[in-house]
All heavy atoms as an XYZ file, in Angstrom:
992
protein
N      78.881     53.677    128.327
C      80.242     53.436    127.899
C      80.941     54.765    127.713
O      80.409     55.673    127.097
C      80.210     52.636    126.587
C      81.583     52.257    126.108
S      81.581     50.840    124.992
C      80.991     51.564    123.485
N      82.145     54.899    128.251
C      82.905     56.128    128.132
C      83.382     56.379    126.719
O      83.654     55.466    125.969
N      83.462     57.639    126.356
C      83.901     57.999    125.014
C      85.213     58.763    125.040
O      85.728     59.113    124.002
C      82.818     58.864    124.330
C      81.482     58.170    124.172
C      81.529     56.957    123.259
O      82.322     56.934    122.300
O      80.776     56.017    123.528
N      85.755     59.051    126.235
C      86.920     59.899    126.333
C      88.231     59.263    125.913
O      89.014     59.857    125.208
N      88.481     58.051    126.340
C      89.758     57.407    126.063
C      89.534     56.216    125.146
O      88.800     55.300    125.477
C      90.437     56.953    127.366
C      90.807     58.170    128.201
C      91.665     56.103    127.073
C      91.406     57.834    129.537
N      90.165     56.273    124.002
C      90.104     55.165    123.039
C      91.499     54.669    122.691
O      91.748     53.491    122.638
C      89.410     55.604    121.744
C      87.969     55.933    121.893
C      87.169     54.701    121.776
N      85.769     55.034    121.932
C      84.857     54.125    122.075
N      85.178     52.872    122.069
N      83.610     54.469    122.231
N      92.412     55.622    122.422
C      93.771     55.270    121.998
C      94.719     55.358    123.184
O      94.775     56.371    123.869
C      94.254     56.212    120.894
C      93.556     56.005    119.583
C      94.243     56.746    118.466
C      93.922     58.218    118.553
N      94.465     58.984    117.427
N      95.466     54.273    123.376
C      96.392     54.184    124.494
C      97.789     53.897    123.950
O      97.944     53.085    123.041
C      95.995     53.026    125.430
C      94.596     53.237    125.987
C      97.003     52.862    126.557
C      94.055     52.025    126.699
N      98.768     54.556    124.528
C     100.157     54.228    124.253
C     100.727     53.597    125.518
O     100.618     54.168    126.608
C     100.965     55.477    123.882
C     102.483     55.301    123.765
C     102.847     54.233    122.735
C     103.133     56.628    123.434
N     101.313     52.412    125.383
C     101.933     51.715    126.501
C     103.437     51.707    126.251
O     103.885     51.276    125.190
C     101.444     50.258    126.598
C      99.922     50.190    126.589
C     102.027     49.580    127.838
C      99.391     48.832    126.180
N     104.199     52.190    127.205
C     105.659     52.182    127.093
C     106.179     51.254    128.191
O     106.010     51.524    129.383
C     106.255     53.598    127.216
C     107.760     53.560    127.003
C     105.598     54.547    126.209
N     106.780     50.168    127.759
C     107.181     49.097    128.671
C     108.401     48.388    128.087
O     108.401     48.028    126.914
C     106.021     48.115    128.836
C     106.332     46.805    129.504
C     106.852     46.943    130.916
O     106.172     47.551    131.762
O     107.967     46.445    131.162
N     109.453     48.185    128.914
C     110.674     47.516    128.453
C     110.501     46.017    128.261
O     111.105     45.429    127.384
C     111.819     47.729    129.452
C     112.359     49.109    129.450
C     113.619     49.309    130.252
C     113.860     48.446    131.426
N     115.050     48.814    132.204
N     109.677     45.400    129.066
C     109.498     43.946    129.029
C     108.534     43.578    127.900
O     107.338     43.856    127.978
C     108.960     43.477    130.380
C     108.780     41.979    130.468
O     108.300     41.366    129.497
O     109.105     41.418    131.527
N     109.055     42.947    126.846
C     108.228     42.647    125.675
C     107.079     41.692    125.999
O     105.997     41.794    125.421
C     109.071     42.098    124.525
O     109.731     40.919    124.920
N     107.282     40.780    126.944
C     106.216     39.859    127.337
C     105.067     40.608    128.011
O     103.892     40.393    127.699
C     106.782     38.794    128.280
O     105.756     38.020    128.822
N     105.406     41.498    128.920
C     104.385     42.292    129.598
C     103.710     43.245    128.617
O     102.497     43.437    128.647
C     104.989     43.066    130.770
C     104.037     43.921    131.593
C     102.881     43.098    132.157
C     104.797     44.618    132.719
N     104.487     43.807    127.715
C     103.950     44.707    126.698
C     102.924     43.980    125.829
O     101.825     44.487    125.588
C     105.092     45.255    125.843
C     104.792     46.405    124.906
C     104.314     47.625    125.668
C     106.032     46.751    124.099
N     103.253     42.771    125.396
C     102.322     41.968    124.584
C     101.052     41.646    125.366
O      99.945     41.723    124.839
C     102.982     40.663    124.136
O     104.040     40.917    123.273
N     101.238     41.274    126.635
C     100.097     40.957    127.495
C      99.152     42.154    127.607
O      97.942     42.029    127.404
C     100.604     40.534    128.880
C      99.528     40.429    129.923
C      98.736     39.301    130.013
C      99.303     41.469    130.824
C      97.731     39.202    130.975
C      98.311     41.387    131.784
C      97.521     40.245    131.872
N      99.703     43.326    127.934
C      98.865     44.517    128.104
C      98.188     44.903    126.793
O      97.001     45.236    126.776
C      99.691     45.678    128.650
C     100.187     45.532    130.088
C     101.137     46.668    130.446
C      99.020     45.472    131.067
N      98.937     44.870    125.693
C      98.349     45.230    124.400
C      97.202     44.290    124.047
O      96.126     44.732    123.647
C      99.393     45.206    123.296
C      98.782     45.571    121.957
C      99.768     45.624    120.839
C      99.016     46.033    119.582
N      99.880     46.316    118.484
N      97.428     42.997    124.213
C      96.397     42.006    123.887
C      95.138     42.224    124.720
O      94.028     42.246    124.194
C      96.960     40.609    124.135
C      95.976     39.493    123.883
C      96.579     38.150    124.237
O      97.664     37.827    123.721
O      95.956     37.428    125.046
N      95.316     42.396    126.015
C      94.161     42.535    126.910
C      93.418     43.856    126.680
O      92.196     43.894    126.656
C      94.580     42.428    128.370
C      95.138     41.082    128.768
C      94.177     39.939    128.421
N      94.476     38.689    129.034
C      95.459     37.864    128.715
N      96.301     38.194    127.782
N      95.613     36.714    129.323
N      94.162     44.949    126.537
C      93.512     46.250    126.328
C      92.816     46.306    124.967
O      91.744     46.892    124.844
C      94.525     47.382    126.488
C      95.006     47.578    127.932
C      96.222     48.505    127.967
C      93.896     48.105    128.826
N      93.396     45.664    123.963
C      92.747     45.590    122.650
C      91.459     44.789    122.765
O      90.420     45.173    122.207
C      93.700     44.969    121.611
O      94.854     45.806    121.484
C      93.030     44.838    120.257
N      91.500     43.681    123.490
C      90.300     42.864    123.699
C      89.204     43.640    124.432
O      88.019     43.375    124.255
C      90.647     41.592    124.470
N      89.612     44.622    125.244
C      88.643     45.444    125.968
C      88.065     46.551    125.081
O      87.173     47.275    125.508
C      89.308     46.054    127.199
C      89.689     45.022    128.246
S      90.768     45.692    129.536
C      89.692     46.887    130.304
N      88.587     46.694    123.867
C      88.039     47.684    122.947
C      88.899     48.917    122.723
O      88.513     49.818    121.991
N      90.068     48.952    123.349
C      90.962     50.090    123.169
C      91.840     49.889    121.936
O      92.099     48.753    121.533
C      91.869     50.272    124.391
C      91.130     50.708    125.628
C      90.809     49.805    126.619
C      90.761     52.030    125.798
C      90.126     50.199    127.761
C      90.085     52.444    126.935
C      89.770     51.515    127.909
O      89.102     51.917    129.031
N      92.307     50.963    121.370
C      93.314     50.927    120.322
C      94.651     51.094    121.040
O      95.015     52.200    121.439
C      93.071     52.074    119.342
C      94.010     52.121    118.181
C      93.731     53.315    117.290
O      92.561     53.678    117.069
O      94.733     53.895    116.813
N      95.343     49.978    121.247
C      96.568     49.990    122.044
C      97.797     50.017    121.142
O      97.930     49.202    120.239
C      96.615     48.773    122.959
N      98.686     50.965    121.403
C      99.954     51.097    120.682
C     101.065     50.903    121.690
O     100.922     51.226    122.868
C     100.048     52.471    120.022
C      98.944     52.711    119.054
N      99.036     52.372    117.729
C      97.702     53.236    119.226
C      97.902     52.689    117.115
N      97.079     53.202    118.015
N     102.208     50.399    121.228
C     103.277     50.019    122.146
C     104.630     50.561    121.734
O     104.894     50.771    120.553
C     103.388     48.494    122.197
S     101.878     47.687    122.710
N     105.470     50.749    122.738
C     106.870     51.117    122.536
C     107.668     50.553    123.698
O     107.161     50.444    124.812
C     107.025     52.630    122.462
N     108.944     50.193    123.426
C     109.788     49.601    124.459
C     110.809     50.565    125.048
O     111.429     50.238    126.056
C     110.504     48.362    123.914
C     109.555     47.205    123.680
C     110.284     45.918    123.314
O     111.467     45.766    123.656
O     109.641     45.073    122.680
N     111.006     51.719    124.447
C     112.017     52.658    124.925
C     111.481     54.078    124.861
O     110.498     54.354    124.167
C     113.275     52.565    124.063
C     113.928     51.205    124.074
C     115.078     51.124    123.090
O     115.182     52.013    122.216
O     115.861     50.187    123.194
N     112.168     54.986    125.548
C     111.743     56.385    125.573
C     111.662     56.989    124.171
O     110.617     57.532    123.803
C     112.652     57.222    126.500
C     112.445     56.806    127.960
C     112.385     58.712    126.327
C     113.396     57.472    128.948
N     112.713     56.898    123.338
C     112.616     57.516    122.004
C     111.472     56.941    121.162
O     110.745     57.685    120.500
C     113.976     57.228    121.356
C     114.908     56.988    122.493
C     114.067     56.353    123.569
N     111.295     55.619    121.211
C     110.213     54.991    120.459
C     108.854     55.423    121.004
O     107.896     55.618    120.249
C     110.347     53.469    120.493
N     108.763     55.587    122.314
C     107.513     56.038    122.926
C     107.152     57.444    122.482
O     105.996     57.743    122.192
N     108.146     58.307    122.411
C     107.898     59.683    121.974
C     107.485     59.713    120.511
O     106.504     60.363    120.144
C     109.144     60.564    122.236
C     109.310     60.752    123.753
C     109.029     61.901    121.523
C     110.606     61.405    124.169
N     108.206     58.980    119.667
C     107.870     58.944    118.237
C     106.474     58.363    118.013
O     105.668     58.925    117.267
C     108.917     58.137    117.472
C     108.714     58.051    115.967
C     108.692     59.438    115.334
C     109.791     57.197    115.336
N     106.175     57.265    118.683
C     104.851     56.649    118.550
C     103.774     57.610    119.036
O     102.722     57.742    118.409
C     104.782     55.321    119.335
O     105.798     54.448    118.843
C     103.427     54.661    119.179
N     104.038     58.300    120.128
C     103.075     59.273    120.652
C     102.788     60.386    119.657
O     101.634     60.793    119.476
N     103.833     60.889    118.991
C     103.651     61.958    118.004
C     102.805     61.460    116.828
O     101.905     62.159    116.361
C     105.021     62.476    117.512
C     105.728     63.240    118.640
C     104.866     63.367    116.285
C     107.188     63.575    118.351
N     103.084     60.250    116.375
C     102.367     59.692    115.223
C     100.923     59.342    115.573
O      99.992     59.665    114.832
C     103.109     58.445    114.674
C     102.285     57.729    113.622
C     104.471     58.845    114.123
N     100.727     58.696    116.708
C      99.411     58.151    117.082
C      98.510     59.171    117.755
O      97.293     59.111    117.606
C      99.615     56.924    118.005
C      98.313     56.453    118.610
C     100.293     55.809    117.259
N      99.084     60.114    118.505
C      98.325     61.073    119.330
C      97.336     60.327    120.236
O      96.115     60.458    120.107
C      97.586     62.089    118.471
C      98.436     63.154    117.866
C      99.014     64.143    118.831
N      97.974     64.907    119.525
C      98.194     65.546    120.652
N      99.365     65.532    121.205
N      97.234     66.222    121.237
N      97.867     59.545    121.185
C      96.982     58.778    122.072
C      96.207     59.682    123.011
O      96.564     60.841    123.221
C      97.974     57.903    122.852
C      99.229     58.709    122.873
C      99.274     59.415    121.547
N      95.154     59.120    123.563
C      94.353     59.839    124.560
C      95.022     59.786    125.928
O      94.757     60.637    126.781
C      92.954     59.224    124.654
C      92.215     59.294    123.332
O      92.202     60.380    122.714
O      91.662     58.261    122.902
N      95.866     58.779    126.138
C      96.555     58.601    127.404
C      97.826     57.782    127.159
O      97.862     56.968    126.239
C      95.642     57.914    128.455
C      96.215     58.029    129.866
C      95.339     56.482    128.066
C      95.195     57.693    130.959
N      98.839     58.016    127.965
C     100.079     57.251    127.878
C     100.298     56.564    129.219
O     100.326     57.218    130.261
C     101.279     58.153    127.542
C     101.080     58.837    126.189
C     102.581     57.326    127.545
C     102.124     59.891    125.849
N     100.433     55.251    129.171
C     100.680     54.440    130.354
C     102.110     53.936    130.230
O     102.488     53.394    129.196
C      99.696     53.261    130.412
C      98.265     53.792    130.460
C     100.000     52.355    131.584
C      97.222     52.732    130.244
N     102.920     54.132    131.277
C     104.302     53.701    131.154
C     104.841     53.138    132.459
O     104.420     53.526    133.538
C     105.191     54.857    130.676
C     105.415     55.945    131.699
C     106.583     55.978    132.450
C     104.471     56.935    131.918
C     106.801     56.972    133.388
C     104.672     57.932    132.849
C     105.838     57.949    133.588
O     106.042     58.923    134.521
N     105.759     52.212    132.302
C     106.448     51.624    133.442
C     107.605     52.545    133.806
O     108.390     52.925    132.946
C     106.970     50.234    133.069
C     107.488     49.468    134.263
O     107.864     50.041    135.285
N     107.513     48.157    134.132
N     107.700     52.880    135.059
C     108.801     53.746    135.501
C     110.162     53.132    135.189
O     111.162     53.835    135.148
C     108.686     54.032    136.989
C     107.599     55.024    137.306
C     107.667     55.428    138.777
N     106.675     56.439    139.050
C     105.559     56.221    139.726
N     105.291     55.024    140.194
N     104.707     57.200    139.936
N     110.200     51.838    134.941
C     111.453     51.160    134.622
C     112.034     51.599    133.278
O     113.194     51.318    133.002
C     111.249     49.643    134.625
N     111.260     52.279    132.435
C     111.821     52.758    131.159
C     112.759     53.927    131.387
O     113.571     54.245    130.521
C     110.753     53.137    130.095
C     109.913     51.948    129.717
C     109.913     54.306    130.520
N     112.662     54.576    132.547
C     113.588     55.666    132.874
C     114.992     55.087    132.949
O     115.215     54.077    133.610
C     113.213     56.306    134.211
C     111.848     56.975    134.188
O     111.289     57.142    133.088
O     111.356     57.319    135.269
N     115.932     55.713    132.249
C     117.284     55.173    132.199
C     118.314     56.272    132.383
O     118.171     57.351    131.812
C     117.544     54.489    130.856
C     116.677     53.289    130.611
C     116.889     52.734    129.215
O     117.529     53.342    128.385
N     116.320     51.575    128.977
N     119.334     55.958    133.139
C     120.466     56.859    133.282
C     120.099     58.278    133.667
O     120.656     59.229    133.144
N     119.160     58.409    134.567
C     118.738     59.737    135.002
C     117.768     60.408    134.055
O     117.308     61.516    134.301
N     117.452     59.745    132.940
C     116.504     60.307    131.979
C     115.112     59.796    132.332
O     114.866     58.599    132.361
C     116.858     59.895    130.526
C     115.824     60.412    129.554
C     118.241     60.403    130.168
N     114.218     60.704    132.610
C     112.849     60.365    132.977
C     111.931     60.481    131.763
O     111.975     61.460    131.019
C     112.379     61.317    134.082
O     110.987     61.384    134.135
N     111.103     59.462    131.573
C     110.143     59.493    130.469
C     109.246     60.715    130.583
O     108.985     61.406    129.614
C     109.323     58.203    130.453
C     108.345     58.132    129.315
C     108.785     57.962    128.009
C     106.984     58.241    129.541
C     107.884     57.904    126.952
C     106.075     58.180    128.495
C     106.532     58.013    127.207
N     108.791     60.994    131.793
C     107.913     62.154    132.024
C     108.617     63.447    131.606
O     108.024     64.301    130.950
C     107.484     62.219    133.486
C     106.517     63.349    133.795
C     106.037     63.319    135.227
N     105.169     62.204    135.537
C     103.862     62.184    135.305
N     103.275     63.208    134.763
N     103.140     61.139    135.642
N     109.886     63.605    131.964
C     110.637     64.810    131.580
C     110.812     64.892    130.072
O     110.639     65.958    129.473
C     112.017     64.807    132.251
C     111.982     65.020    133.739
C     113.337     64.769    134.386
O     114.325     64.514    133.665
O     113.396     64.827    135.626
N     111.167     63.779    129.454
C     111.385     63.764    128.006
C     110.098     64.093    127.245
O     110.113     64.849    126.285
C     111.931     62.406    127.551
C     113.351     62.152    127.989
C     114.337     63.132    127.383
O     114.323     63.340    126.157
O     115.133     63.705    128.157
N     109.004     63.534    127.687
C     107.735     63.757    126.990
C     107.264     65.202    127.167
O     106.644     65.768    126.283
C     106.685     62.728    127.448
C     105.856     62.280    126.260
C     105.691     63.246    128.419
C     105.828     60.864    126.005
N     107.599     65.802    128.318
C     107.181     67.184    128.561
C     107.877     68.168    127.617
O     107.406     69.284    127.429
C     107.443     67.581    130.016
O     108.827     67.704    130.250
N     108.980     67.746    127.016
C     109.715     68.601    126.074
C     109.152     68.553    124.659
O     109.630     69.272    123.785
C     111.176     68.187    126.039
C     111.878     68.395    127.352
C     113.333     67.991    127.262
N     113.959     68.185    128.549
C     114.743     67.300    129.136
N     115.044     66.177    128.533
N     115.259     67.553    130.316
N     108.177     67.702    124.422
C     107.627     67.517    123.078
C     106.262     68.195    123.013
O     105.286     67.705    123.573
C     107.517     66.014    122.732
C     106.976     65.819    121.329
C     108.869     65.330    122.890
N     106.204     69.301    122.300
C     104.964     70.094    122.274
C     103.776     69.316    121.718
O     102.642     69.514    122.158
C     105.174     71.385    121.480
O     105.498     71.091    120.137
N     104.014     68.408    120.777
C     102.911     67.638    120.194
C     102.248     66.708    121.208
O     101.139     66.247    120.989
C     103.388     66.773    119.009
C     103.908     67.548    117.841
C     105.437     67.692    117.890
O     106.024     67.890    118.944
N     106.075     67.627    116.737
N     102.927     66.440    122.312
C     102.387     65.519    123.304
C     101.912     66.217    124.579
O     101.496     65.568    125.530
C     103.448     64.459    123.662
C     103.930     63.621    122.472
C     105.017     62.656    122.921
C     102.793     62.889    121.815
N     101.962     67.556    124.572
C     101.518     68.271    125.768
C     100.021     68.071    125.972
O      99.254     67.991    125.030
C     101.852     69.757    125.664
O     101.085     70.354    124.649
N      99.650     67.943    127.205
C      98.240     67.772    127.544
C      97.772     66.328    127.561
O      96.651     66.046    127.988
N      98.591     65.403    127.104
C      98.201     63.992    127.145
C      98.515     63.461    128.547
O      99.651     63.570    129.005
C      98.943     63.161    126.077
C      98.557     63.642    124.678
C      98.617     61.675    126.234
C      99.336     62.970    123.558
N      97.522     62.908    129.227
C      97.768     62.391    130.577
C      98.786     61.257    130.571
O      98.772     60.394    129.694
C      96.401     61.875    131.026
C      95.412     62.477    130.105
C      96.124     62.766    128.828
N      99.684     61.275    131.551
C     100.682     60.233    131.737
C     100.356     59.462    133.004
O     100.156     60.060    134.055
C     102.075     60.841    131.873
C     102.592     61.655    130.708
C     103.923     62.304    131.064
C     102.740     60.795    129.480
N     100.313     58.141    132.893
C     100.014     57.300    134.052
C     101.171     56.318    134.247
O     101.323     55.371    133.472
C      98.692     56.528    133.853
C      98.419     55.613    135.038
C      97.534     57.487    133.625
N     102.004     56.562    135.262
C     103.115     55.638    135.519
C     102.663     54.446    136.355
O     101.677     54.520    137.088
C     104.089     56.499    136.306
C     103.215     57.451    137.044
C     102.035     57.722    136.133
N     103.384     53.351    136.220
C     103.177     52.209    137.107
C     104.540     51.580    137.382
O     105.510     51.822    136.667
C     102.200     51.188    136.511
C     102.660     50.526    135.228
C     103.427     49.366    135.266
C     102.321     51.051    133.993
C     103.853     48.758    134.091
C     102.739     50.447    132.825
C     103.497     49.292    132.872
O     103.913     48.692    131.709
N     104.593     50.813    138.432
C     105.810     50.085    138.797
C     105.522     48.601    138.678
O     104.569     48.106    139.282
C     106.229     50.395    140.238
C     106.700     51.824    140.396
O     107.633     52.212    139.665
O     106.134     52.552    141.232
N     106.317     47.913    137.884
C     106.132     46.474    137.719
C     107.411     45.899    137.150
O     107.932     46.407    136.164
C     104.981     46.179    136.753
C     104.601     44.731    136.693
C     103.620     44.226    137.525
C     105.220     43.875    135.795
C     103.258     42.889    137.467
C     104.870     42.536    135.739
C     103.890     42.039    136.572
N     107.920     44.856    137.769
C     109.063     44.161    137.193
C     108.711     42.683    137.115
O     108.406     42.057    138.134
C     110.328     44.375    138.019
O     110.150     43.897    139.321
N     108.688     42.166    135.905
C     108.367     40.758    135.696
C     109.532     39.900    136.160
O     110.681     40.263    135.970
C     108.056     40.509    134.226
N     109.196     38.775    136.752
C     110.241     37.877    137.225
C     110.270     36.599    136.394
O     111.181     36.382    135.627
C     110.037     37.573    138.707
C     110.252     38.820    139.564
C     109.709     38.688    140.960
O     109.282     37.588    141.352
O     109.696     39.700    141.666
N     109.264     35.781    136.499
C     109.191     34.540    135.735
C     107.809     34.453    135.114
O     106.818     34.279    135.813
C     109.457     33.336    136.645
C     109.380     32.009    135.899
O     109.232     32.017    134.662
O     109.471     30.959    136.562
N     107.761     34.585    133.807
C     106.489     34.640    133.093
C     105.624     33.398    133.312
O     104.417     33.454    133.194
C     106.768     34.828    131.598
C     105.663     35.573    130.905
O     104.993     36.392    131.559
O     105.456     35.332    129.706
N     106.242     32.262    133.609
C     105.497     31.017    133.769
C     104.987     30.803    135.193
O     104.156     29.946    135.428
C     106.369     29.826    133.350
C     106.882     29.928    131.928
C     105.771     30.109    130.911
O     104.754     29.416    130.971
N     105.929     31.047    129.995
N     105.481     31.552    136.131
C     105.092     31.417    137.525
C     103.635     31.850    137.702
O     103.250     32.925    137.251
C     106.021     32.294    138.372
C     105.688     32.269    139.854
O     104.879     31.432    140.281
O     106.265     33.099    140.580
N     102.796     31.011    138.343
C     101.390     31.396    138.556
C     101.258     32.734    139.287
O     100.359     33.514    139.000
C     100.813     30.253    139.397
C     101.717     29.093    139.155
C     103.073     29.671    138.867
N     102.164     33.004    140.218
C     102.132     34.280    140.927
C     102.363     35.452    139.996
O     101.791     36.526    140.171
N     103.198     35.249    138.984
C     103.473     36.308    138.004
C     102.222     36.610    137.184
O     101.915     37.763    136.898
C     104.626     35.888    137.078
C     105.123     36.988    136.190
C     105.799     38.111    136.961
O     106.211     37.914    138.115
O     105.902     39.206    136.396
N     101.493     35.581    136.815
C     100.247     35.790    136.053
C      99.232     36.563    136.908
O      98.527     37.426    136.398
C      99.696     34.457    135.575
C     100.553     33.838    134.469
C      99.854     32.682    133.783
N      99.626     31.542    134.648
C     100.502     30.569    134.869
N     101.683     30.607    134.304
N     100.200     29.564    135.656
N      99.197     36.266    138.195
C      98.294     36.989    139.093
C      98.722     38.454    139.179
O      97.886     39.361    139.105
C      98.263     36.327    140.493
C      97.570     34.967    140.397
C      97.576     37.232    141.506
C      97.713     34.113    141.632
N     100.028     38.696    139.322
C     100.526     40.074    139.388
C     100.185     40.838    138.110
O      99.817     42.009    138.155
C     102.046     40.078    139.608
C     102.448     39.658    141.012
C     103.946     39.670    141.231
N     104.479     40.993    141.000
C     105.584     41.240    140.292
N     106.252     40.263    139.735
N     106.016     42.471    140.147
N     100.313     40.184    136.956
C      99.964     40.835    135.688
C      98.474     41.156    135.651
O      98.074     42.212    135.190
C     100.328     39.943    134.499
C     101.789     39.934    134.169
C     102.053     39.081    132.950
C     103.489     39.124    132.530
N     103.748     38.278    131.350
N      97.664     40.224    136.147
C      96.222     40.458    136.188
C      95.866     41.634    137.082
O      95.006     42.445    136.751
N      96.548     41.725    138.222
C      96.299     42.850    139.130
C      96.736     44.163    138.504
O      96.067     45.190    138.651
C      97.024     42.624    140.460
C      96.479     41.486    141.323
C      97.391     41.237    142.523
C      95.057     41.769    141.767
N      97.857     44.150    137.777
C      98.299     45.351    137.066
C      97.263     45.754    136.029
O      96.892     46.925    135.928
C      99.661     45.123    136.394
C     100.146     46.255    135.486
C     100.349     47.552    136.268
C     101.435     45.845    134.778
N      96.766     44.783    135.265
C      95.746     45.070    134.258
C      94.485     45.639    134.905
O      93.906     46.610    134.416
C      95.409     43.826    133.453
C      94.356     44.020    132.366
C      94.838     45.002    131.296
C      94.001     42.685    131.741
N      94.064     45.068    136.033
C      92.896     45.589    136.753
C      93.114     47.034    137.181
O      92.218     47.873    137.070
C      92.583     44.741    137.993
C      91.977     43.395    137.660
O      91.581     43.183    136.494
O      91.926     42.539    138.558
N      94.307     47.327    137.677
C      94.630     48.684    138.109
C      94.595     49.661    136.927
O      94.030     50.752    137.027
C      96.011     48.676    138.765
O      96.415     49.971    139.083
N      95.182     49.268    135.811
C      95.188     50.120    134.619
C      93.764     50.305    134.102
O      93.352     51.414    133.773
C      96.103     49.527    133.529
C      97.572     49.667    133.953
C      95.865     50.196    132.176
C      98.553     48.929    133.058
N      93.008     49.225    134.056
C      91.623     49.285    133.584
C      90.790     50.229    134.450
O      90.008     51.042    133.949
C      91.027     47.876    133.599
O      89.677     47.892    133.263
N      90.973     50.145    135.758
C      90.259     51.019    136.684
C      90.644     52.480    136.453
O      89.790     53.376    136.440
C      90.569     50.599    138.117
O      89.951     51.451    139.026
N      91.933     52.728    136.256
C      92.422     54.084    135.979
C      91.801     54.622    134.687
O      91.362     55.773    134.626
C      93.951     54.073    135.858
C      94.558     55.403    135.516
C      94.598     56.384    136.676
O      94.613     55.957    137.842
O      94.622     57.596    136.403
N      91.734     53.791    133.673
C      91.159     54.215    132.390
C      89.672     54.543    132.529
O      89.196     55.559    132.023
C      91.370     53.134    131.327
C      92.823     52.899    130.909
C      92.924     51.676    130.011
C      93.395     54.127    130.224
N      88.929     53.679    133.219
C      87.494     53.938    133.426
C      87.296     55.229    134.202
O      86.399     56.012    133.918
C      86.837     52.776    134.146
C      86.535     51.605    133.249
C      85.632     50.575    133.899
N      86.073     50.140    135.219
C      86.969     49.186    135.443
N      87.528     48.559    134.432
N      87.287     48.852    136.672
N      88.143     55.467    135.199
C      88.055     56.675    136.006
C      88.319     57.939    135.195
O      87.899     59.023    135.573
N      89.010     57.786    134.087
C      89.325     58.929    133.222
C      88.423     58.980    131.986
O      88.729     59.656    131.017
C      90.783     58.871    132.788
C      91.755     59.092    133.925
C      93.179     58.930    133.437
N      94.143     59.151    134.483
C      94.835     60.282    134.635
N      94.675     61.275    133.798
N      95.702     60.393    135.616
N      87.341     58.233    132.005
C      86.392     58.286    130.892
C      86.627     57.239    129.833
O      86.173     57.364    128.700
N      87.328     56.162    130.197
C      87.583     55.082    129.242
C      86.399     54.150    129.128
O      85.325     54.383    129.685
N      86.616     53.085    128.402
C      85.563     52.111    128.141
C      85.222     51.321    129.393
O      86.101     50.994    130.186
C      86.015     51.136    127.049
C      86.395     51.761    125.719
C      87.068     50.723    124.832
C      85.181     52.337    125.042
N      83.967     50.988    129.536
C      83.551     50.086    130.597
C      83.806     48.666    130.114
O      83.763     48.415    128.917
C      82.058     50.255    130.897
O      81.815     51.551    131.381
N      84.046     47.746    131.034
C      84.268     46.367    130.583
C      83.050     45.850    129.833
O      81.909     46.059    130.256
C      84.466     45.590    131.885
C      84.755     46.606    132.921
C      84.128     47.888    132.460
N      83.275     45.215    128.694
C      82.173     44.675    127.894
C      81.682     43.383    128.531
O      82.459     42.599    129.046
C      82.633     44.416    126.467
N      80.385     43.181    128.476
C      79.826     41.933    128.971
C      80.029     40.863    127.906
O      80.334     41.158    126.758
C      78.316     42.090    129.251
O      77.663     42.379    128.028
C      78.053     43.186    130.261
N      79.820     39.607    128.284
C      79.981     38.514    127.323
C      79.022     38.676    126.151
O      79.375     38.404    125.018
C      79.760     37.168    128.015
C      80.879     36.814    128.964
C      80.643     35.482    129.607
C      81.761     35.188    130.603
N      81.567     33.959    131.297
N      77.807     39.146    126.397
C      76.853     39.323    125.302
C      77.292     40.433    124.364
O      77.097     40.359    123.161
C      75.437     39.597    125.843
O      75.441     40.768    126.626
N      77.928     41.485    124.899
C      78.449     42.564    124.046
C      79.589     42.039    123.184
O      79.707     42.389    122.020
C      78.925     43.739    124.880
C      77.805     44.559    125.482
C      78.326     45.644    126.405
O      79.350     45.424    127.093
O      77.711     46.721    126.446
N      80.455     41.177    123.755
C      81.555     40.587    122.979
C      80.997     39.763    121.830
O      81.463     39.835    120.712
C      82.450     39.706    123.848
C      83.457     40.477    124.644
N      84.423     41.246    124.047
C      83.639     40.583    125.983
C      85.175     41.792    124.987
N      84.713     41.422    126.173
N      79.954     38.954    122.109
C      79.362     38.118    121.069
C      78.713     38.975    119.997
O      78.780     38.663    118.825
C      78.330     37.154    121.685
C      79.001     35.926    122.258
C      77.958     34.906    122.680
N      78.208     34.707    124.111
C      77.329     34.865    125.078
N      76.103     35.202    124.815
N      77.654     34.684    126.315
N      78.080     40.083    120.392
C      77.414     40.936    119.427
C      78.422     41.599    118.494
O      78.129     41.852    117.322
C      76.616     42.025    120.160
N      79.635     41.853    118.989
C      80.664     42.480    118.167
C      81.264     41.509    117.170
O      81.799     41.908    116.170
C      81.782     43.057    119.045
C      81.332     44.234    119.856
C      82.407     44.687    120.836
O      83.455     44.070    120.953
N      82.139     45.782    121.534
N      81.186     40.213    117.460
C      81.807     39.198    116.579
C      80.967     38.892    115.393
O      80.160     39.203    114.833
C      82.063     37.911    117.340
C      83.111     38.113    118.418
C      83.276     36.892    119.297
O      82.501     35.929    119.157
O      84.169     36.896    120.130
């Protein structure tokens, strides 16, 4: 099991997707923190000091890039930033649930590749309960 990444900050405008990612990543054993906007993401990052920041490029607004804004904050220098592109359409659509699952798989793979947690087996989940 990887020991490098434990705390994650997710910056996502869509509250439904944000809840989904937080719930799933927490269930995988990560300490997931969330923010919906650039200023909140920066403040949360300063307070939490995550091991990695995952953000939707859609949070960039009016020519303001999350990556640029975060680079100006010395307390957050050196924290890896992982952008993704995702726009939710209809939360109830089966295709949307599949797209969310694929996004989660992609994020999970990225985290493992950077020293994050390996997926827990069912017996490990039971042992933790």
